[in-house]
N, C-alpha and C positions, 0 to 999 in steps of 0.2 A: 876131933879131927883137925888136922893142921896142914898147912902147906909145907912140903918137905924141903924143897930147894928152889933156888932162883930169887927173883926180885922180892917176892912176898914170903920168903923163907921164915918158918917158925910161927907165922901168924895163925891163930886159931880161927877156924871157920864155924859159923853157926850151922846147926842141923835142925831138922824138924823133930819135934817130940812125937813119940808114938811109932807105929809100925807101917805107916804109909810109905816111908822111904827106908832104904837099907844102905847107908853110906859104906863105901868101900873102905876097909880098914887101912890105917896108915901103913902097916906092914905090906899088905897086898898092893897098895898104891905105889909104895916105894919099889917093890919088885917090878911092877909093870913099867914104871918110868925109868928104871935102870936099863930096861930092854930097849926103850924107844928114845931116850934122852938125846943121843947123838944126832937124831934126825928131826928134832922138834923146831930148831931155830928157823924162824920166818915161815913156818908152815901154817896152813889153814886147817883148823881143828873143829870137828863137829861132835858135840856131846849130846847124845839122845837119851831120853829118860833121865835127865840130868840131876834129879833129886835136889841136893843143896849146891850142886855145881863144883864139887871138889875136884873132879877129874879135869874138867875144862880149865879151871882156875890154876891147877898145877901145870897144865900145858902152857898157859899164858905166862905164868911165873918163870917158866924155863925157856921162854923165848919165842913161843908161837906168835905169829903176826896177828892172828885173830881167832876167836873161838865163838861158835854159835851154840847157844844153850837152848835145848828144846825140852820143855816140861809142861804138861797140861794142868798140874795141880797148882792152883793160885798161891797157896801158902808156901809151897816149895819154890815157886818163882820169886816170891818176895824175898825168900831166904837167899836165892842166887844173887839177886840184885844187891842185897845188903852185903853179901860176901864180896862181890865185885867192887863195890864202893870201898869197903873196909881195906881191901888189898890194893886199892888204887889202880885197878885193872879195868874199870868200867868202860873206858874208851876203846878197849880192844875186844869187848864182849858184846855180842848181839843176843838178845833174848826173845824167844818166841813162845808164848803161852798158848800152846795148842797141842792137839793130838800129833804124834810123830809123823804119821803118813801125810796128814794135811800140811805139816811144816815142810816135809821133804818136797811135796808138790809145789809149795810156795817158793822154795829155794831154787827149784829147777830153772836152769838157764842163767842164773845170777852167780852161782858159786860152783867151785870145784874144790874138793877137799883132799888134803894129803892124808889125814887121819879121820876116821869115823869111829867113835867109841859109843857103844850102847850097853846099858845095864837095865834091861827091861825086867819087870816082875818075873820071877822064875816060874818055869813049868807051865807057861800059858802059850807057848809057841809064837810070842810076839816078835822074837828075833827072826823067825822064819818069814813072817809077813814083811818085815823091813828088808831082809835080804832079797826077797822076791822083787820088791820095788827097786832096790838098788841095782839089781842085775841088769836092768835096762835104763838106768838113770845116767844123765850127764853130770851128776854130782861126783861120780866115780871115774877116775882115769886109770891108766895101766899101773901107775905107781901108788895108788891109794891103798892104804892098809886099813882094813876094817877089824876092829877089836870088839869081841862080844864077851861080856861077863855073863856067865850062866851057871846053873846048878851042875853038879858033877854028872848027873844022869841025862843032861840035855843031849839029844841026838843031832849031829850035824852031818849025817851020811848023805844028805840030799844036796850038799853044796855044789858038787860037780855038775849036777843037772841044771843049776842056776848059773853056771859059768864062773864059779869061784874055785880056788884051790887053797888048801890048808898050808899056811906058812909054818905055824907052830901052835902047840897047845900047852899051856902052863897050868898044871893042876895044883890046887891048894887043899887044905883040909875040908873046906865046906863048899868050894866053888871052883871055877876055872876061867881062864881067859883063852879064847880061841882067836887066832890071828889069821885073817883071810886076805887074799888078793885076787884080782881077775886071773882066771886060768889062761894058760898060753903065753904068759909074760915071758919075754926073752931074757934069759939070764946072761949077764956079761961074763961072769967068771964060772 
């Protein structure tokens, strides 16, 4: 796994051995960042279920002002911290070693994010729990884009009930990215 573009371009990132984390492949990461890159500069980025931190580090490398990494696995968090140091992006990264919902509660009132990315363990409905929380959270404003990496069979039919609307869904061979925003956002064009 490597950083694809920006200030840390081509640097190889450490990942955890074993099956505890599932790093997003370079090809899928590149596709994702090709879609959002024009809007990353100076943004606030939240990387939930961060694993080795590859997504948040890519955002920082491409110009995000700050990224918050949330990961409860201690070994994975050590990996994130090493990767931040190796890429010289540690001053722009905030790490929280705790459960995602507890971290969101802790961040409440201090932060507002432009992008929230989550890659929870597949098929456990953890994304639904997080979206329920975010539906009433001050961490999200009308322009926040929430990106969920999920298995192909993950159901998102409930998002309207939570006050979100689907911007886009990008399907790959083994998984998908679902892009959400607050429902009712006024479109300029």
